[in-house]
C-alpha positions in Angstrom: 44.4 -120.4 -44.0 46.8 -117.6 -43.1 44.3 -115.4 -41.3 46.8 -112.6 -40.7 47.4 -112.4 -44.4 43.7 -112.5 -45.1 43.1 -109.6 -42.6 45.8 -107.5 -44.3 44.2 -108.2 -47.7 40.8 -107.1 -46.5 41.8 -104.2 -44.3 45.1 -102.7 -45.6 44.3 -99.3 -44.3 43.5 -100.1 -40.7 46.0 -98.2 -38.5 45.0 -99.0 -34.9 44.6 -102.1 -32.7 41.8 -102.9 -30.4 44.1 -102.0 -27.5 44.3 -98.4 -28.9 40.6 -97.9 -28.4 40.6 -99.5 -25.0 43.0 -96.8 -23.9 41.3 -94.0 -25.8 37.9 -94.8 -24.2 38.7 -95.9 -20.7 36.0 -96.9 -18.2 34.2 -93.9 -16.9 35.0 -92.5 -13.4 31.5 -92.4 -11.9 30.0 -92.5 -8.4 29.4 -96.0 -7.0 26.3 -97.6 -8.4 26.0 -95.0 -11.2 24.7 -96.3 -14.6 25.4 -95.3 -18.2 22.4 -95.4 -20.5 21.7 -94.3 -24.0 19.0 -93.5 -26.5 20.1 -94.8 -29.9 17.5 -94.0 -32.6 17.8 -94.2 -36.3 17.4 -90.7 -38.0 14.1 -91.4 -39.6 12.3 -88.3 -38.4 9.6 -90.2 -36.6 9.8 -90.2 -32.8 7.0 -91.8 -30.9 5.6 -92.4 -27.5 7.5 -95.6 -27.1 10.8 -93.7 -27.6 9.7 -91.2 -24.9 8.7 -94.1 -22.6 12.2 -95.8 -23.0 14.0 -92.4 -22.9 12.4 -91.5 -19.6 13.4 -94.9 -18.1 17.0 -94.4 -19.4 17.2 -90.9 -18.1 15.9 -91.8 -14.6 18.2 -94.8 -14.3 21.2 -92.8 -15.3 20.5 -89.7 -13.2 19.3 -91.3 -10.0 22.9 -92.0 -8.9 24.9 -89.5 -10.9 25.4 -91.5 -14.1 25.4 -90.5 -17.8 22.6 -90.5 -20.3 23.8 -90.0 -23.9 22.3 -89.8 -27.4 23.8 -92.0 -30.2 22.5 -91.9 -33.8 22.4 -95.2 -35.5 22.7 -94.0 -39.1 24.1 -97.1 -40.8 21.0 -97.4 -43.0 21.4 -94.5 -45.4 18.1 -95.2 -47.2 16.0 -94.4 -44.1 17.9 -91.2 -43.2 15.7 -88.1 -43.1 17.4 -84.6 -43.2 16.9 -82.7 -39.9 15.8 -85.9 -38.1 18.4 -85.5 -35.3 17.2 -82.0 -34.5 13.7 -83.3 -34.4 14.7 -86.0 -31.9 16.6 -83.5 -29.7 14.0 -80.8 -29.8 11.0 -83.1 -29.2 12.7 -84.7 -26.2 13.8 -81.4 -24.9 10.1 -80.2 -25.0 9.3 -83.2 -22.8 12.1 -82.3 -20.4 14.4 -85.1 -21.4 17.9 -83.8 -21.7 21.1 -85.7 -22.6 24.5 -85.3 -20.8 26.5 -86.0 -24.0 26.3 -87.2 -27.5 24.7 -86.0 -30.8 23.6 -82.4 -30.5 26.8 -81.4 -28.6 29.8 -80.0 -30.5 32.5 -82.6 -31.2 34.9 -80.3 -29.4 32.7 -80.3 -26.2 34.7 -81.9 -23.4 31.5 -83.8 -22.5 31.8 -85.7 -25.8 34.9 -87.6 -24.9 33.4 -90.9 -26.0 32.4 -89.8 -29.5 31.8 -89.5 -32.3 28.2 -90.4 -31.6 27.1 -90.9 -35.3 27.8 -94.5 -36.4 28.9 -93.5 -39.9 31.7 -91.4 -38.3 33.0 -94.5 -36.4 33.8 -96.7 -39.4 37.5 -96.9 -38.6 36.7 -98.3 -35.1 34.4 -101.0 -36.6 37.1 -101.9 -39.2 39.7 -102.3 -36.5 37.6 -104.9 -34.8 36.5 -106.5 -38.0 40.2 -107.0 -38.9 40.9 -108.4 -35.4 38.1 -111.0 -35.9 39.5 -112.0 -39.3 43.0 -112.4 -37.8 41.5 -114.8 -35.2 39.5 -116.8 -37.8 36.2 -115.5 -36.5 35.1 -113.5 -39.6 35.3 -114.0 -43.3 34.3 -112.4 -46.6 31.2 -113.7 -48.3 30.6 -113.3 -52.0 27.2 -114.9 -52.2 24.9 -113.1 -54.6 21.3 -112.1 -53.9 20.2 -114.9 -56.3 22.3 -117.5 -54.4 20.9 -116.3 -51.0 17.3 -116.6 -52.4 18.0 -120.1 -53.7 19.3 -121.1 -50.3 16.2 -119.7 -48.6 13.9 -121.6 -51.0 15.7 -124.8 -50.4 15.5 -124.4 -46.6 11.8 -123.7 -46.8 11.2 -126.8 -49.0 13.1 -128.9 -46.5 11.3 -127.2 -43.6 14.6 -126.1 -42.1 15.6 -122.9 -40.3 16.1 -120.2 -42.8 19.4 -118.2 -42.8 23.1 -118.3 -43.6 24.7 -121.0 -41.5 26.4 -124.4 -41.5 26.3 -126.2 -44.9 24.4 -123.2 -46.3 27.3 -120.8 -45.6 28.7 -121.3 -49.0 31.6 -118.8 -48.6 32.7 -120.0 -45.2 35.5 -122.2 -46.3 36.9 -120.4 -49.4 40.6 -120.6 -49.8 42.8 -117.5 -49.6 43.6 -117.8 -53.3 39.8 -117.8 -54.2 39.2 -114.9 -51.9 42.1 -112.9 -53.4 41.0 -113.8 -57.0 37.4 -112.6 -56.3 38.6 -109.3 -54.8 40.9 -108.7 -57.7 38.0 -109.4 -60.1 36.0 -106.7 -58.2 33.3 -109.0 -56.8 31.3 -107.3 -54.1 31.3 -109.0 -50.7 30.1 -108.6 -47.1 32.0 -109.6 -44.0 30.3 -112.3 -41.9 30.8 -113.6 -38.4 32.0 -117.2 -38.3 29.5 -118.3 -35.7 30.7 -120.6 -32.9 27.1 -121.4 -31.9 25.7 -124.9 -31.8 22.0 -125.7 -32.7 21.7 -128.0 -29.7 22.9 -125.6 -27.0 21.3 -122.7 -25.1 22.4 -119.5 -23.5 21.0 -118.4 -20.1 20.3 -114.8 -20.1 19.1 -112.6 -17.3 16.8 -109.8 -18.4 16.6 -106.9 -15.9 12.8 -106.8 -16.4 11.8 -110.3 -17.4 14.2 -112.3 -15.3 16.1 -115.4 -16.4 15.5 -116.5 -20.0 16.9 -119.5 -21.9 17.5 -118.9 -25.6 19.1 -121.1 -28.3 22.7 -120.1 -29.2 23.2 -118.1 -32.4 24.3 -120.3 -35.3 23.9 -117.7 -38.1 27.0 -116.3 -39.8 25.5 -112.8 -39.5 26.7 -109.9 -41.7 29.1 -107.6 -39.8 30.1 -105.2 -42.5 27.9 -104.5 -45.6 29.2 -104.3 -49.1 30.0 -100.6 -48.6 32.0 -101.3 -45.5 29.4 -99.8 -43.2 28.6 -102.0 -40.2 25.2 -103.7 -39.5 23.2 -102.6 -36.5 24.3 -105.7 -34.5 28.1 -105.2 -35.0 28.1 -101.5 -34.4 25.8 -101.8 -31.4 28.2 -104.2 -29.6 31.3 -102.1 -30.3 29.6 -98.7 -29.5 28.0 -99.9 -26.2 31.3 -101.2 -25.1 33.4 -98.2 -25.9 30.8 -95.7 -24.7 30.8 -97.8 -21.6 27.1 -98.4 -21.5 26.0 -100.4 -18.4 22.3 -100.8 -19.1 20.4 -101.1 -22.4 16.7 -100.5 -22.3 15.0 -101.5 -25.6 11.7 -102.8 -26.9 10.7 -106.4 -26.4 11.0 -107.0 -30.2 14.8 -107.0 -29.7 14.7 -110.0 -27.4 15.2 -112.4 -30.3 18.5 -110.6 -31.0 20.0 -111.4 -27.7 21.8 -114.7 -28.9 23.4 -112.7 -31.7 24.5 -109.9 -29.3 25.6 -112.5 -26.7 27.9 -114.1 -29.2 29.3 -110.8 -30.5 30.2 -109.5 -27.1 31.9 -112.9 -26.4 34.0 -113.1 -29.5 34.9 -109.4 -29.2 36.1 -110.0 -25.7 33.7 -107.4 -24.2 31.6 -107.5 -21.1 27.9 -107.5 -22.0 25.8 -104.7 -20.6 22.6 -105.4 -18.7 19.6 -105.6 -21.0 16.0 -104.7 -20.1 13.4 -105.5 -22.7 10.3 -103.3 -22.2 6.8 -104.5 -22.7 4.9 -103.1 -25.7 2.6 -100.0 -25.2 -0.9 -101.4 -25.6 -4.4 -99.9 -25.9 -7.9 -101.2 -25.9 -9.2 -101.8 -29.4 -12.7 -100.5 -29.6 -13.5 -102.9 -32.5 -12.4 -106.1 -30.9 -12.7 -105.2 -27.2 -9.3 -106.6 -26.6 -5.8 -105.2 -26.2 -3.4 -104.5 -29.1 -0.1 -102.7 -29.7 -0.2 -99.0 -30.4 0.2 -98.7 -34.2 1.9 -96.0 -36.2 -0.7 -96.5 -38.9 -3.9 -96.7 -36.8 -3.1 -94.5 -33.7 -2.1 -90.8 -34.2 -1.5 -90.6 -30.4 1.6 -92.8 -30.9 3.5 -89.8 -32.4 5.1 -87.4 -30.0 4.2 -84.6 -32.4 0.6 -85.3 -31.5 1.2 -84.3 -27.9 3.5 -81.4 -28.7 1.1 -79.8 -31.2 -1.8 -80.1 -28.9 0.3 -78.7 -26.0 0.4 -81.4 -23.4 2.4 -80.1 -20.5 5.7 -82.1 -20.4 5.4 -82.5 -16.6 2.0 -84.2 -17.0 3.4 -86.5 -19.6 6.3 -87.5 -17.4 3.9 -88.2 -14.5 1.7 -90.4 -16.7 4.6 -92.3 -18.2 6.1 -92.9 -14.8 2.8 -94.5 -13.7 3.3 -96.9 -16.7 7.0 -97.5 -16.1 7.0 -98.3 -12.4 4.0 -99.9 -10.7 4.6 -98.2 -7.4 5.0 -94.6 -8.7 1.4 -93.6 -8.5 1.2 -94.6 -4.8 4.4 -92.7 -4.1 3.2 -89.6 -6.0 -0.1 -89.6 -4.1 1.7 -89.9 -0.8 4.3 -87.2 -1.6 2.4 -84.8 -4.0 4.8 -81.9 -3.3 8.0 -83.8 -3.9 10.0 -83.5 -7.1 9.2 -86.6 -9.1 12.9 -87.0 -9.8 13.2 -88.1 -6.2 11.1 -91.2 -6.9 13.4 -94.3 -6.5 12.9 -95.5 -10.0 14.0 -99.1 -10.7 14.1 -101.3 -13.8 12.8 -104.2 -11.7 9.4 -102.5 -11.2 8.8 -102.1 -15.0 6.0 -104.0 -16.5 6.7 -107.6 -17.7 3.5 -107.7 -19.8 2.1 -104.9 -22.0 1.8 -101.4 -20.5 -1.7 -100.2 -21.2 -1.9 -96.7 -22.6 -5.1 -95.1 -21.4 -5.8 -91.6 -22.8 -8.6 -91.0 -20.3 -6.2 -91.7 -17.4 -3.7 -89.4 -19.1 -6.3 -86.6 -19.2 -7.2 -87.2 -15.5 -3.5 -86.8 -14.6 -3.3 -83.7 -16.7 -6.3 -82.2 -14.9 -4.8 -83.1 -11.5 -1.4 -81.7 -12.2 -2.6 -78.5 -13.8 -4.7 -77.9 -10.6 -1.5 -77.8 -8.6 0.2 -75.1 -10.7 -0.1 -71.3 -10.2 -1.9 -69.2 -12.7 1.4 -67.5 -13.6 3.0 -70.9 -14.5 0.0 -71.9 -16.6 0.0 -68.5 -18.3 3.7 -68.9 -19.3 3.1 -72.4 -20.6 0.1 -71.4 -22.6 1.8 -68.3 -24.0 4.8 -70.2 -25.2 2.7 -72.9 -26.8 0.3 -70.5 -28.5 3.2 -68.3 -29.8 4.7 -71.3 -31.6 1.5 -73.2 -32.6 -1.3 -70.6 -33.0 0.6 -67.2 -33.5 -2.5 -65.3 -34.9 -4.8 -66.4 -32.1 -2.0 -65.8 -29.6 -2.2 -62.1 -30.4 -5.9 -62.1 -29.3 -5.6 -64.5 -26.3 -2.6 -62.7 -24.8 -3.2 -59.1 -25.8 -4.2 -58.4 -22.1 -2.2 -60.4 -19.6 -4.4 -59.5 -16.6 -7.5 -60.6 -18.5 -6.0 -64.0 -19.2 -4.8 -64.4 -15.6 -8.3 -63.6 -14.4 -9.7 -66.3 -16.7 -7.1 -68.8 -15.4 -7.9 -67.9 -11.8 -11.6 -68.5 -12.4 -11.1 -71.8 -14.3 -8.5 -73.1 -11.8 -10.5 -72.1 -8.8 -7.6 -70.0 -7.4 -8.6 -68.8 -3.9 -11.6 -71.2 -3.7 -11.8 -74.0 -1.1 -10.9 -76.6 -3.7 -9.2 -76.2 -7.1 -11.2 -76.9 -10.2 -9.9 -79.6 -12.6 -11.0 -78.4 -16.0 -7.7 -78.0 -17.7 -6.0 -80.8 -19.7 -3.7 -79.4 -22.4 -3.0 -76.1 -24.2 -5.3 -76.5 -27.2 -8.2 -77.7 -25.1 -7.6 -74.9 -22.5 -7.4 -72.1 -25.0 -10.4 -73.4 -27.0 -12.2 -73.4 -23.6 -11.5 -69.7 -23.3 -12.3 -68.7 -26.9 -15.7 -67.2 -26.0 -14.1 -64.6 -23.8 -12.4 -63.1 -26.9 -15.3 -63.3 -29.4 -13.6 -66.2 -31.2 -16.2 -68.5 -32.8 -16.4 -72.0 -31.3 -14.9 -74.7 -33.4 -17.6 -76.7 -35.1 -15.7 -80.0 -35.0 -16.6 -81.8 -31.8 -13.9 -82.9 -29.4 -14.0 -86.7 -29.1 -13.2 -88.1 -25.7 -13.4 -91.8 -25.2 -16.0 -92.1 -27.9 -18.2 -89.4 -26.4 -18.6 -85.8 -27.7 -17.1 -83.6 -25.0 -18.3 -80.0 -25.1 -15.3 -79.0 -22.9 -13.8 -76.4 -25.2 -15.2 -77.2 -28.6 -18.7 -76.7 -30.1 -21.7 -74.9 -28.6 -24.3 -76.6 -26.5 -27.9 -76.5 -27.7 -30.5 -74.5 -25.9 -33.1 -76.8 -24.2 -35.9 -74.3 -24.7 -37.4 -73.3 -28.0 -36.1 -70.2 -29.8 -39.1 -68.0 -29.0 -38.8 -68.7 -25.3 -35.0 -68.1 -25.4 -35.6 -64.7 -27.1 -38.0 -63.7 -24.4 -35.5 -64.6 -21.6 -32.6 -63.0 -23.3 -34.5 -59.8 -24.2 -35.6 -59.5 -20.5 -32.1 -60.2 -19.3 -30.6 -57.3 -21.4 -33.3 -54.9 -20.4 -32.6 -55.5 -16.7 -28.8 -55.9 -16.9 -26.6 -53.3 -15.0 -22.9 -53.9 -15.2 -22.5 -52.3 -11.8 -24.6 -54.9 -10.1 -22.8 -57.2 -7.7 -23.2 -61.0 -7.9 -26.2 -61.0 -5.6 -28.1 -58.2 -7.3 -27.4 -59.7 -10.7 -28.9 -63.1 -9.6 -31.9 -61.4 -8.0 -32.7 -60.0 -11.5 -32.6 -63.5 -12.9 -35.2 -64.4 -10.3 -37.3 -61.5 -11.3 -37.2 -62.7 -15.0 -38.2 -66.2 -13.8 -41.3 -64.8 -12.0 -42.3 -62.6 -14.9 -42.1 -65.4 -17.4 -43.7 -68.2 -15.4 -40.6 -69.9 -14.0 -40.1 -70.6 -10.3 -37.6 -68.2 -8.6 -37.7 -70.4 -5.5 -36.2 -73.8 -6.1 -38.1 -75.3 -3.1 -41.4 -74.2 -4.5 -40.4 -75.7 -7.9 -39.4 -79.0 -6.4 -42.7 -79.1 -4.4 -45.0 -78.4 -7.4 -43.0 -78.5 -10.7 -46.2 -78.8 -12.7 -47.1 -75.2 -11.7 -44.1 -73.7 -13.6 -42.5 -73.7 -17.0 -39.3 -74.5 -15.2 -37.0 -72.8 -12.6 -34.6 -70.0 -12.3 -31.8 -72.5 -13.2 -33.4 -72.7 -16.7 -33.2 -68.9 -17.0 -29.5 -69.0 -15.9 -28.7 -71.8 -18.3 -30.2 -69.9 -21.3 -28.0 -66.8 -20.5 -25.0 -69.1 -19.9 -25.3 -70.8 -23.2 -25.9 -67.5 -25.0 -22.8 -65.9 -23.4 -20.4 -68.9 -23.4 -21.8 -71.5 -25.7 -21.7 -74.0 -22.8 -24.2 -75.3 -20.3 -21.6 -75.8 -17.6 -19.0 -73.1 -16.7 -17.6 -71.5 -13.6 -19.4 -68.5 -12.1 -21.3 -66.7 -14.8 -21.3 -63.3 -13.2 -17.5 -63.4 -13.0 -17.3 -64.6 -16.6 -19.4 -61.6 -17.8 -17.2 -59.2 -15.9 -14.0 -60.6 -17.3 -15.5 -60.7 -20.8 -16.9 -57.1 -20.6 -20.4 -55.8 -21.2 -20.0 -55.1 -24.9 -18.9 -58.6 -25.8 -21.6 -60.1 -23.6 -24.4 -57.9 -25.2 -23.1 -58.7 -28.7 -23.3 -62.5 -28.0 -26.8 -62.3 -26.6 -28.1 -60.1 -29.4 -26.8 -62.7 -31.9 -28.8 -65.4 -30.1 -32.0 -63.2 -30.1 -31.7 -62.7 -33.8 
């Protein structure tokens, strides 16, 4: 076979040589020890927690020593492409404070994009150059096998209990003559370009995974497709060429790609490229309430897998980063506790500390981290975050919530415990926080309960029930309104609650009540609770006197009158 002649037949329009691209995309001039990482999603429009998990690891590895983190779009599968998907990827990650140094999203003319284009469909001439080079060296060939023939091969392999795939004696186009190939092409027969694998079924490769350590895997023996019938590369072929010429040093990807390592190992070898380091991440797992065991987060079963879930509910990007870092590196939590005021970007992130087994996603722990991190912020920072979220996600309610900035800041100071000995930890994410504050603005409580770990949580959703009967509640609230004076300070206000307790047969003195509870209907705390639920809809809140004075007397009286009726 004259391979040069075959290469010219298959690729008459290829202008450049591999050497041309080696010069065009030289090794990057970076600080010592700096890494080049990438995020390379398909433009399907769905970006999930696993993407953010990997992207954060990529970003940290690249930026810890002055490296580069870039965005490449693997759009070789036209059927899966969704219009606007690239903007979704960029905007969602930007919301979570993950920014790229170069790649898709930057203008082609931007000097930072010297290693582009970053869309695979715009790089076809590069792939064809290397496809031609492989044909010239006898390492690739055209395959004219039809779908029917491939199906017949698969059935025969299954019947013989053999490995399925296109290899060895089953590679029916592997040894076609030049004349047959030329005749097929002139006849217009469609074909793909396949790798002529050099692998042996009785040999192994030794591969060192940056997370999992040394792994032995069988050599690739399959004559995999390099170029599809339309000339567009497969993921495997494009991946090897792009990672080489974008000078990627570390590839972090899901554990499901581990089985592809033999294929990539062979491709890098036959192309003459140095293979980047690979780090295959553990799956994000969760406890399954049905089975009691662990399982992978599922797009179908788990809405919390989608990043839109966190963005629409308004999880603060910083709290998400803190939580994901606790999953990514086993020693982050200890470091963050030890240095709570340090920028988390100073944490010495390493691939080696990433989980080998499944990383367990725990929503309760996420919410605890949210509460803890919100408690460290100033009321001004929280105000700005809530305002931006509400303007985008709840524009009509935002006009009510943020009509009076000082009122909202007063609410935040109260609920955050600003100025108190210890900060409160009631705030988790924007929707929960603003629902928590609805009663200040006369907004009706949402009737759908907020489910937290299987329990109905009243923290920001539906009203708590009164523990006393409606007649008793009416008596208490009527007495409260009769005695209420908006000019009373906290002490005078509470003394009036005690007076109501005494008048209605409740103990105003808690010591007396505890000594002889049978002598009373209840205590002053029952009086306070009745007023609290009437005013706020909740049995547990910060200081009620302060709430009433932020809310205003008119709103308070309106709420209490509604309960009396």
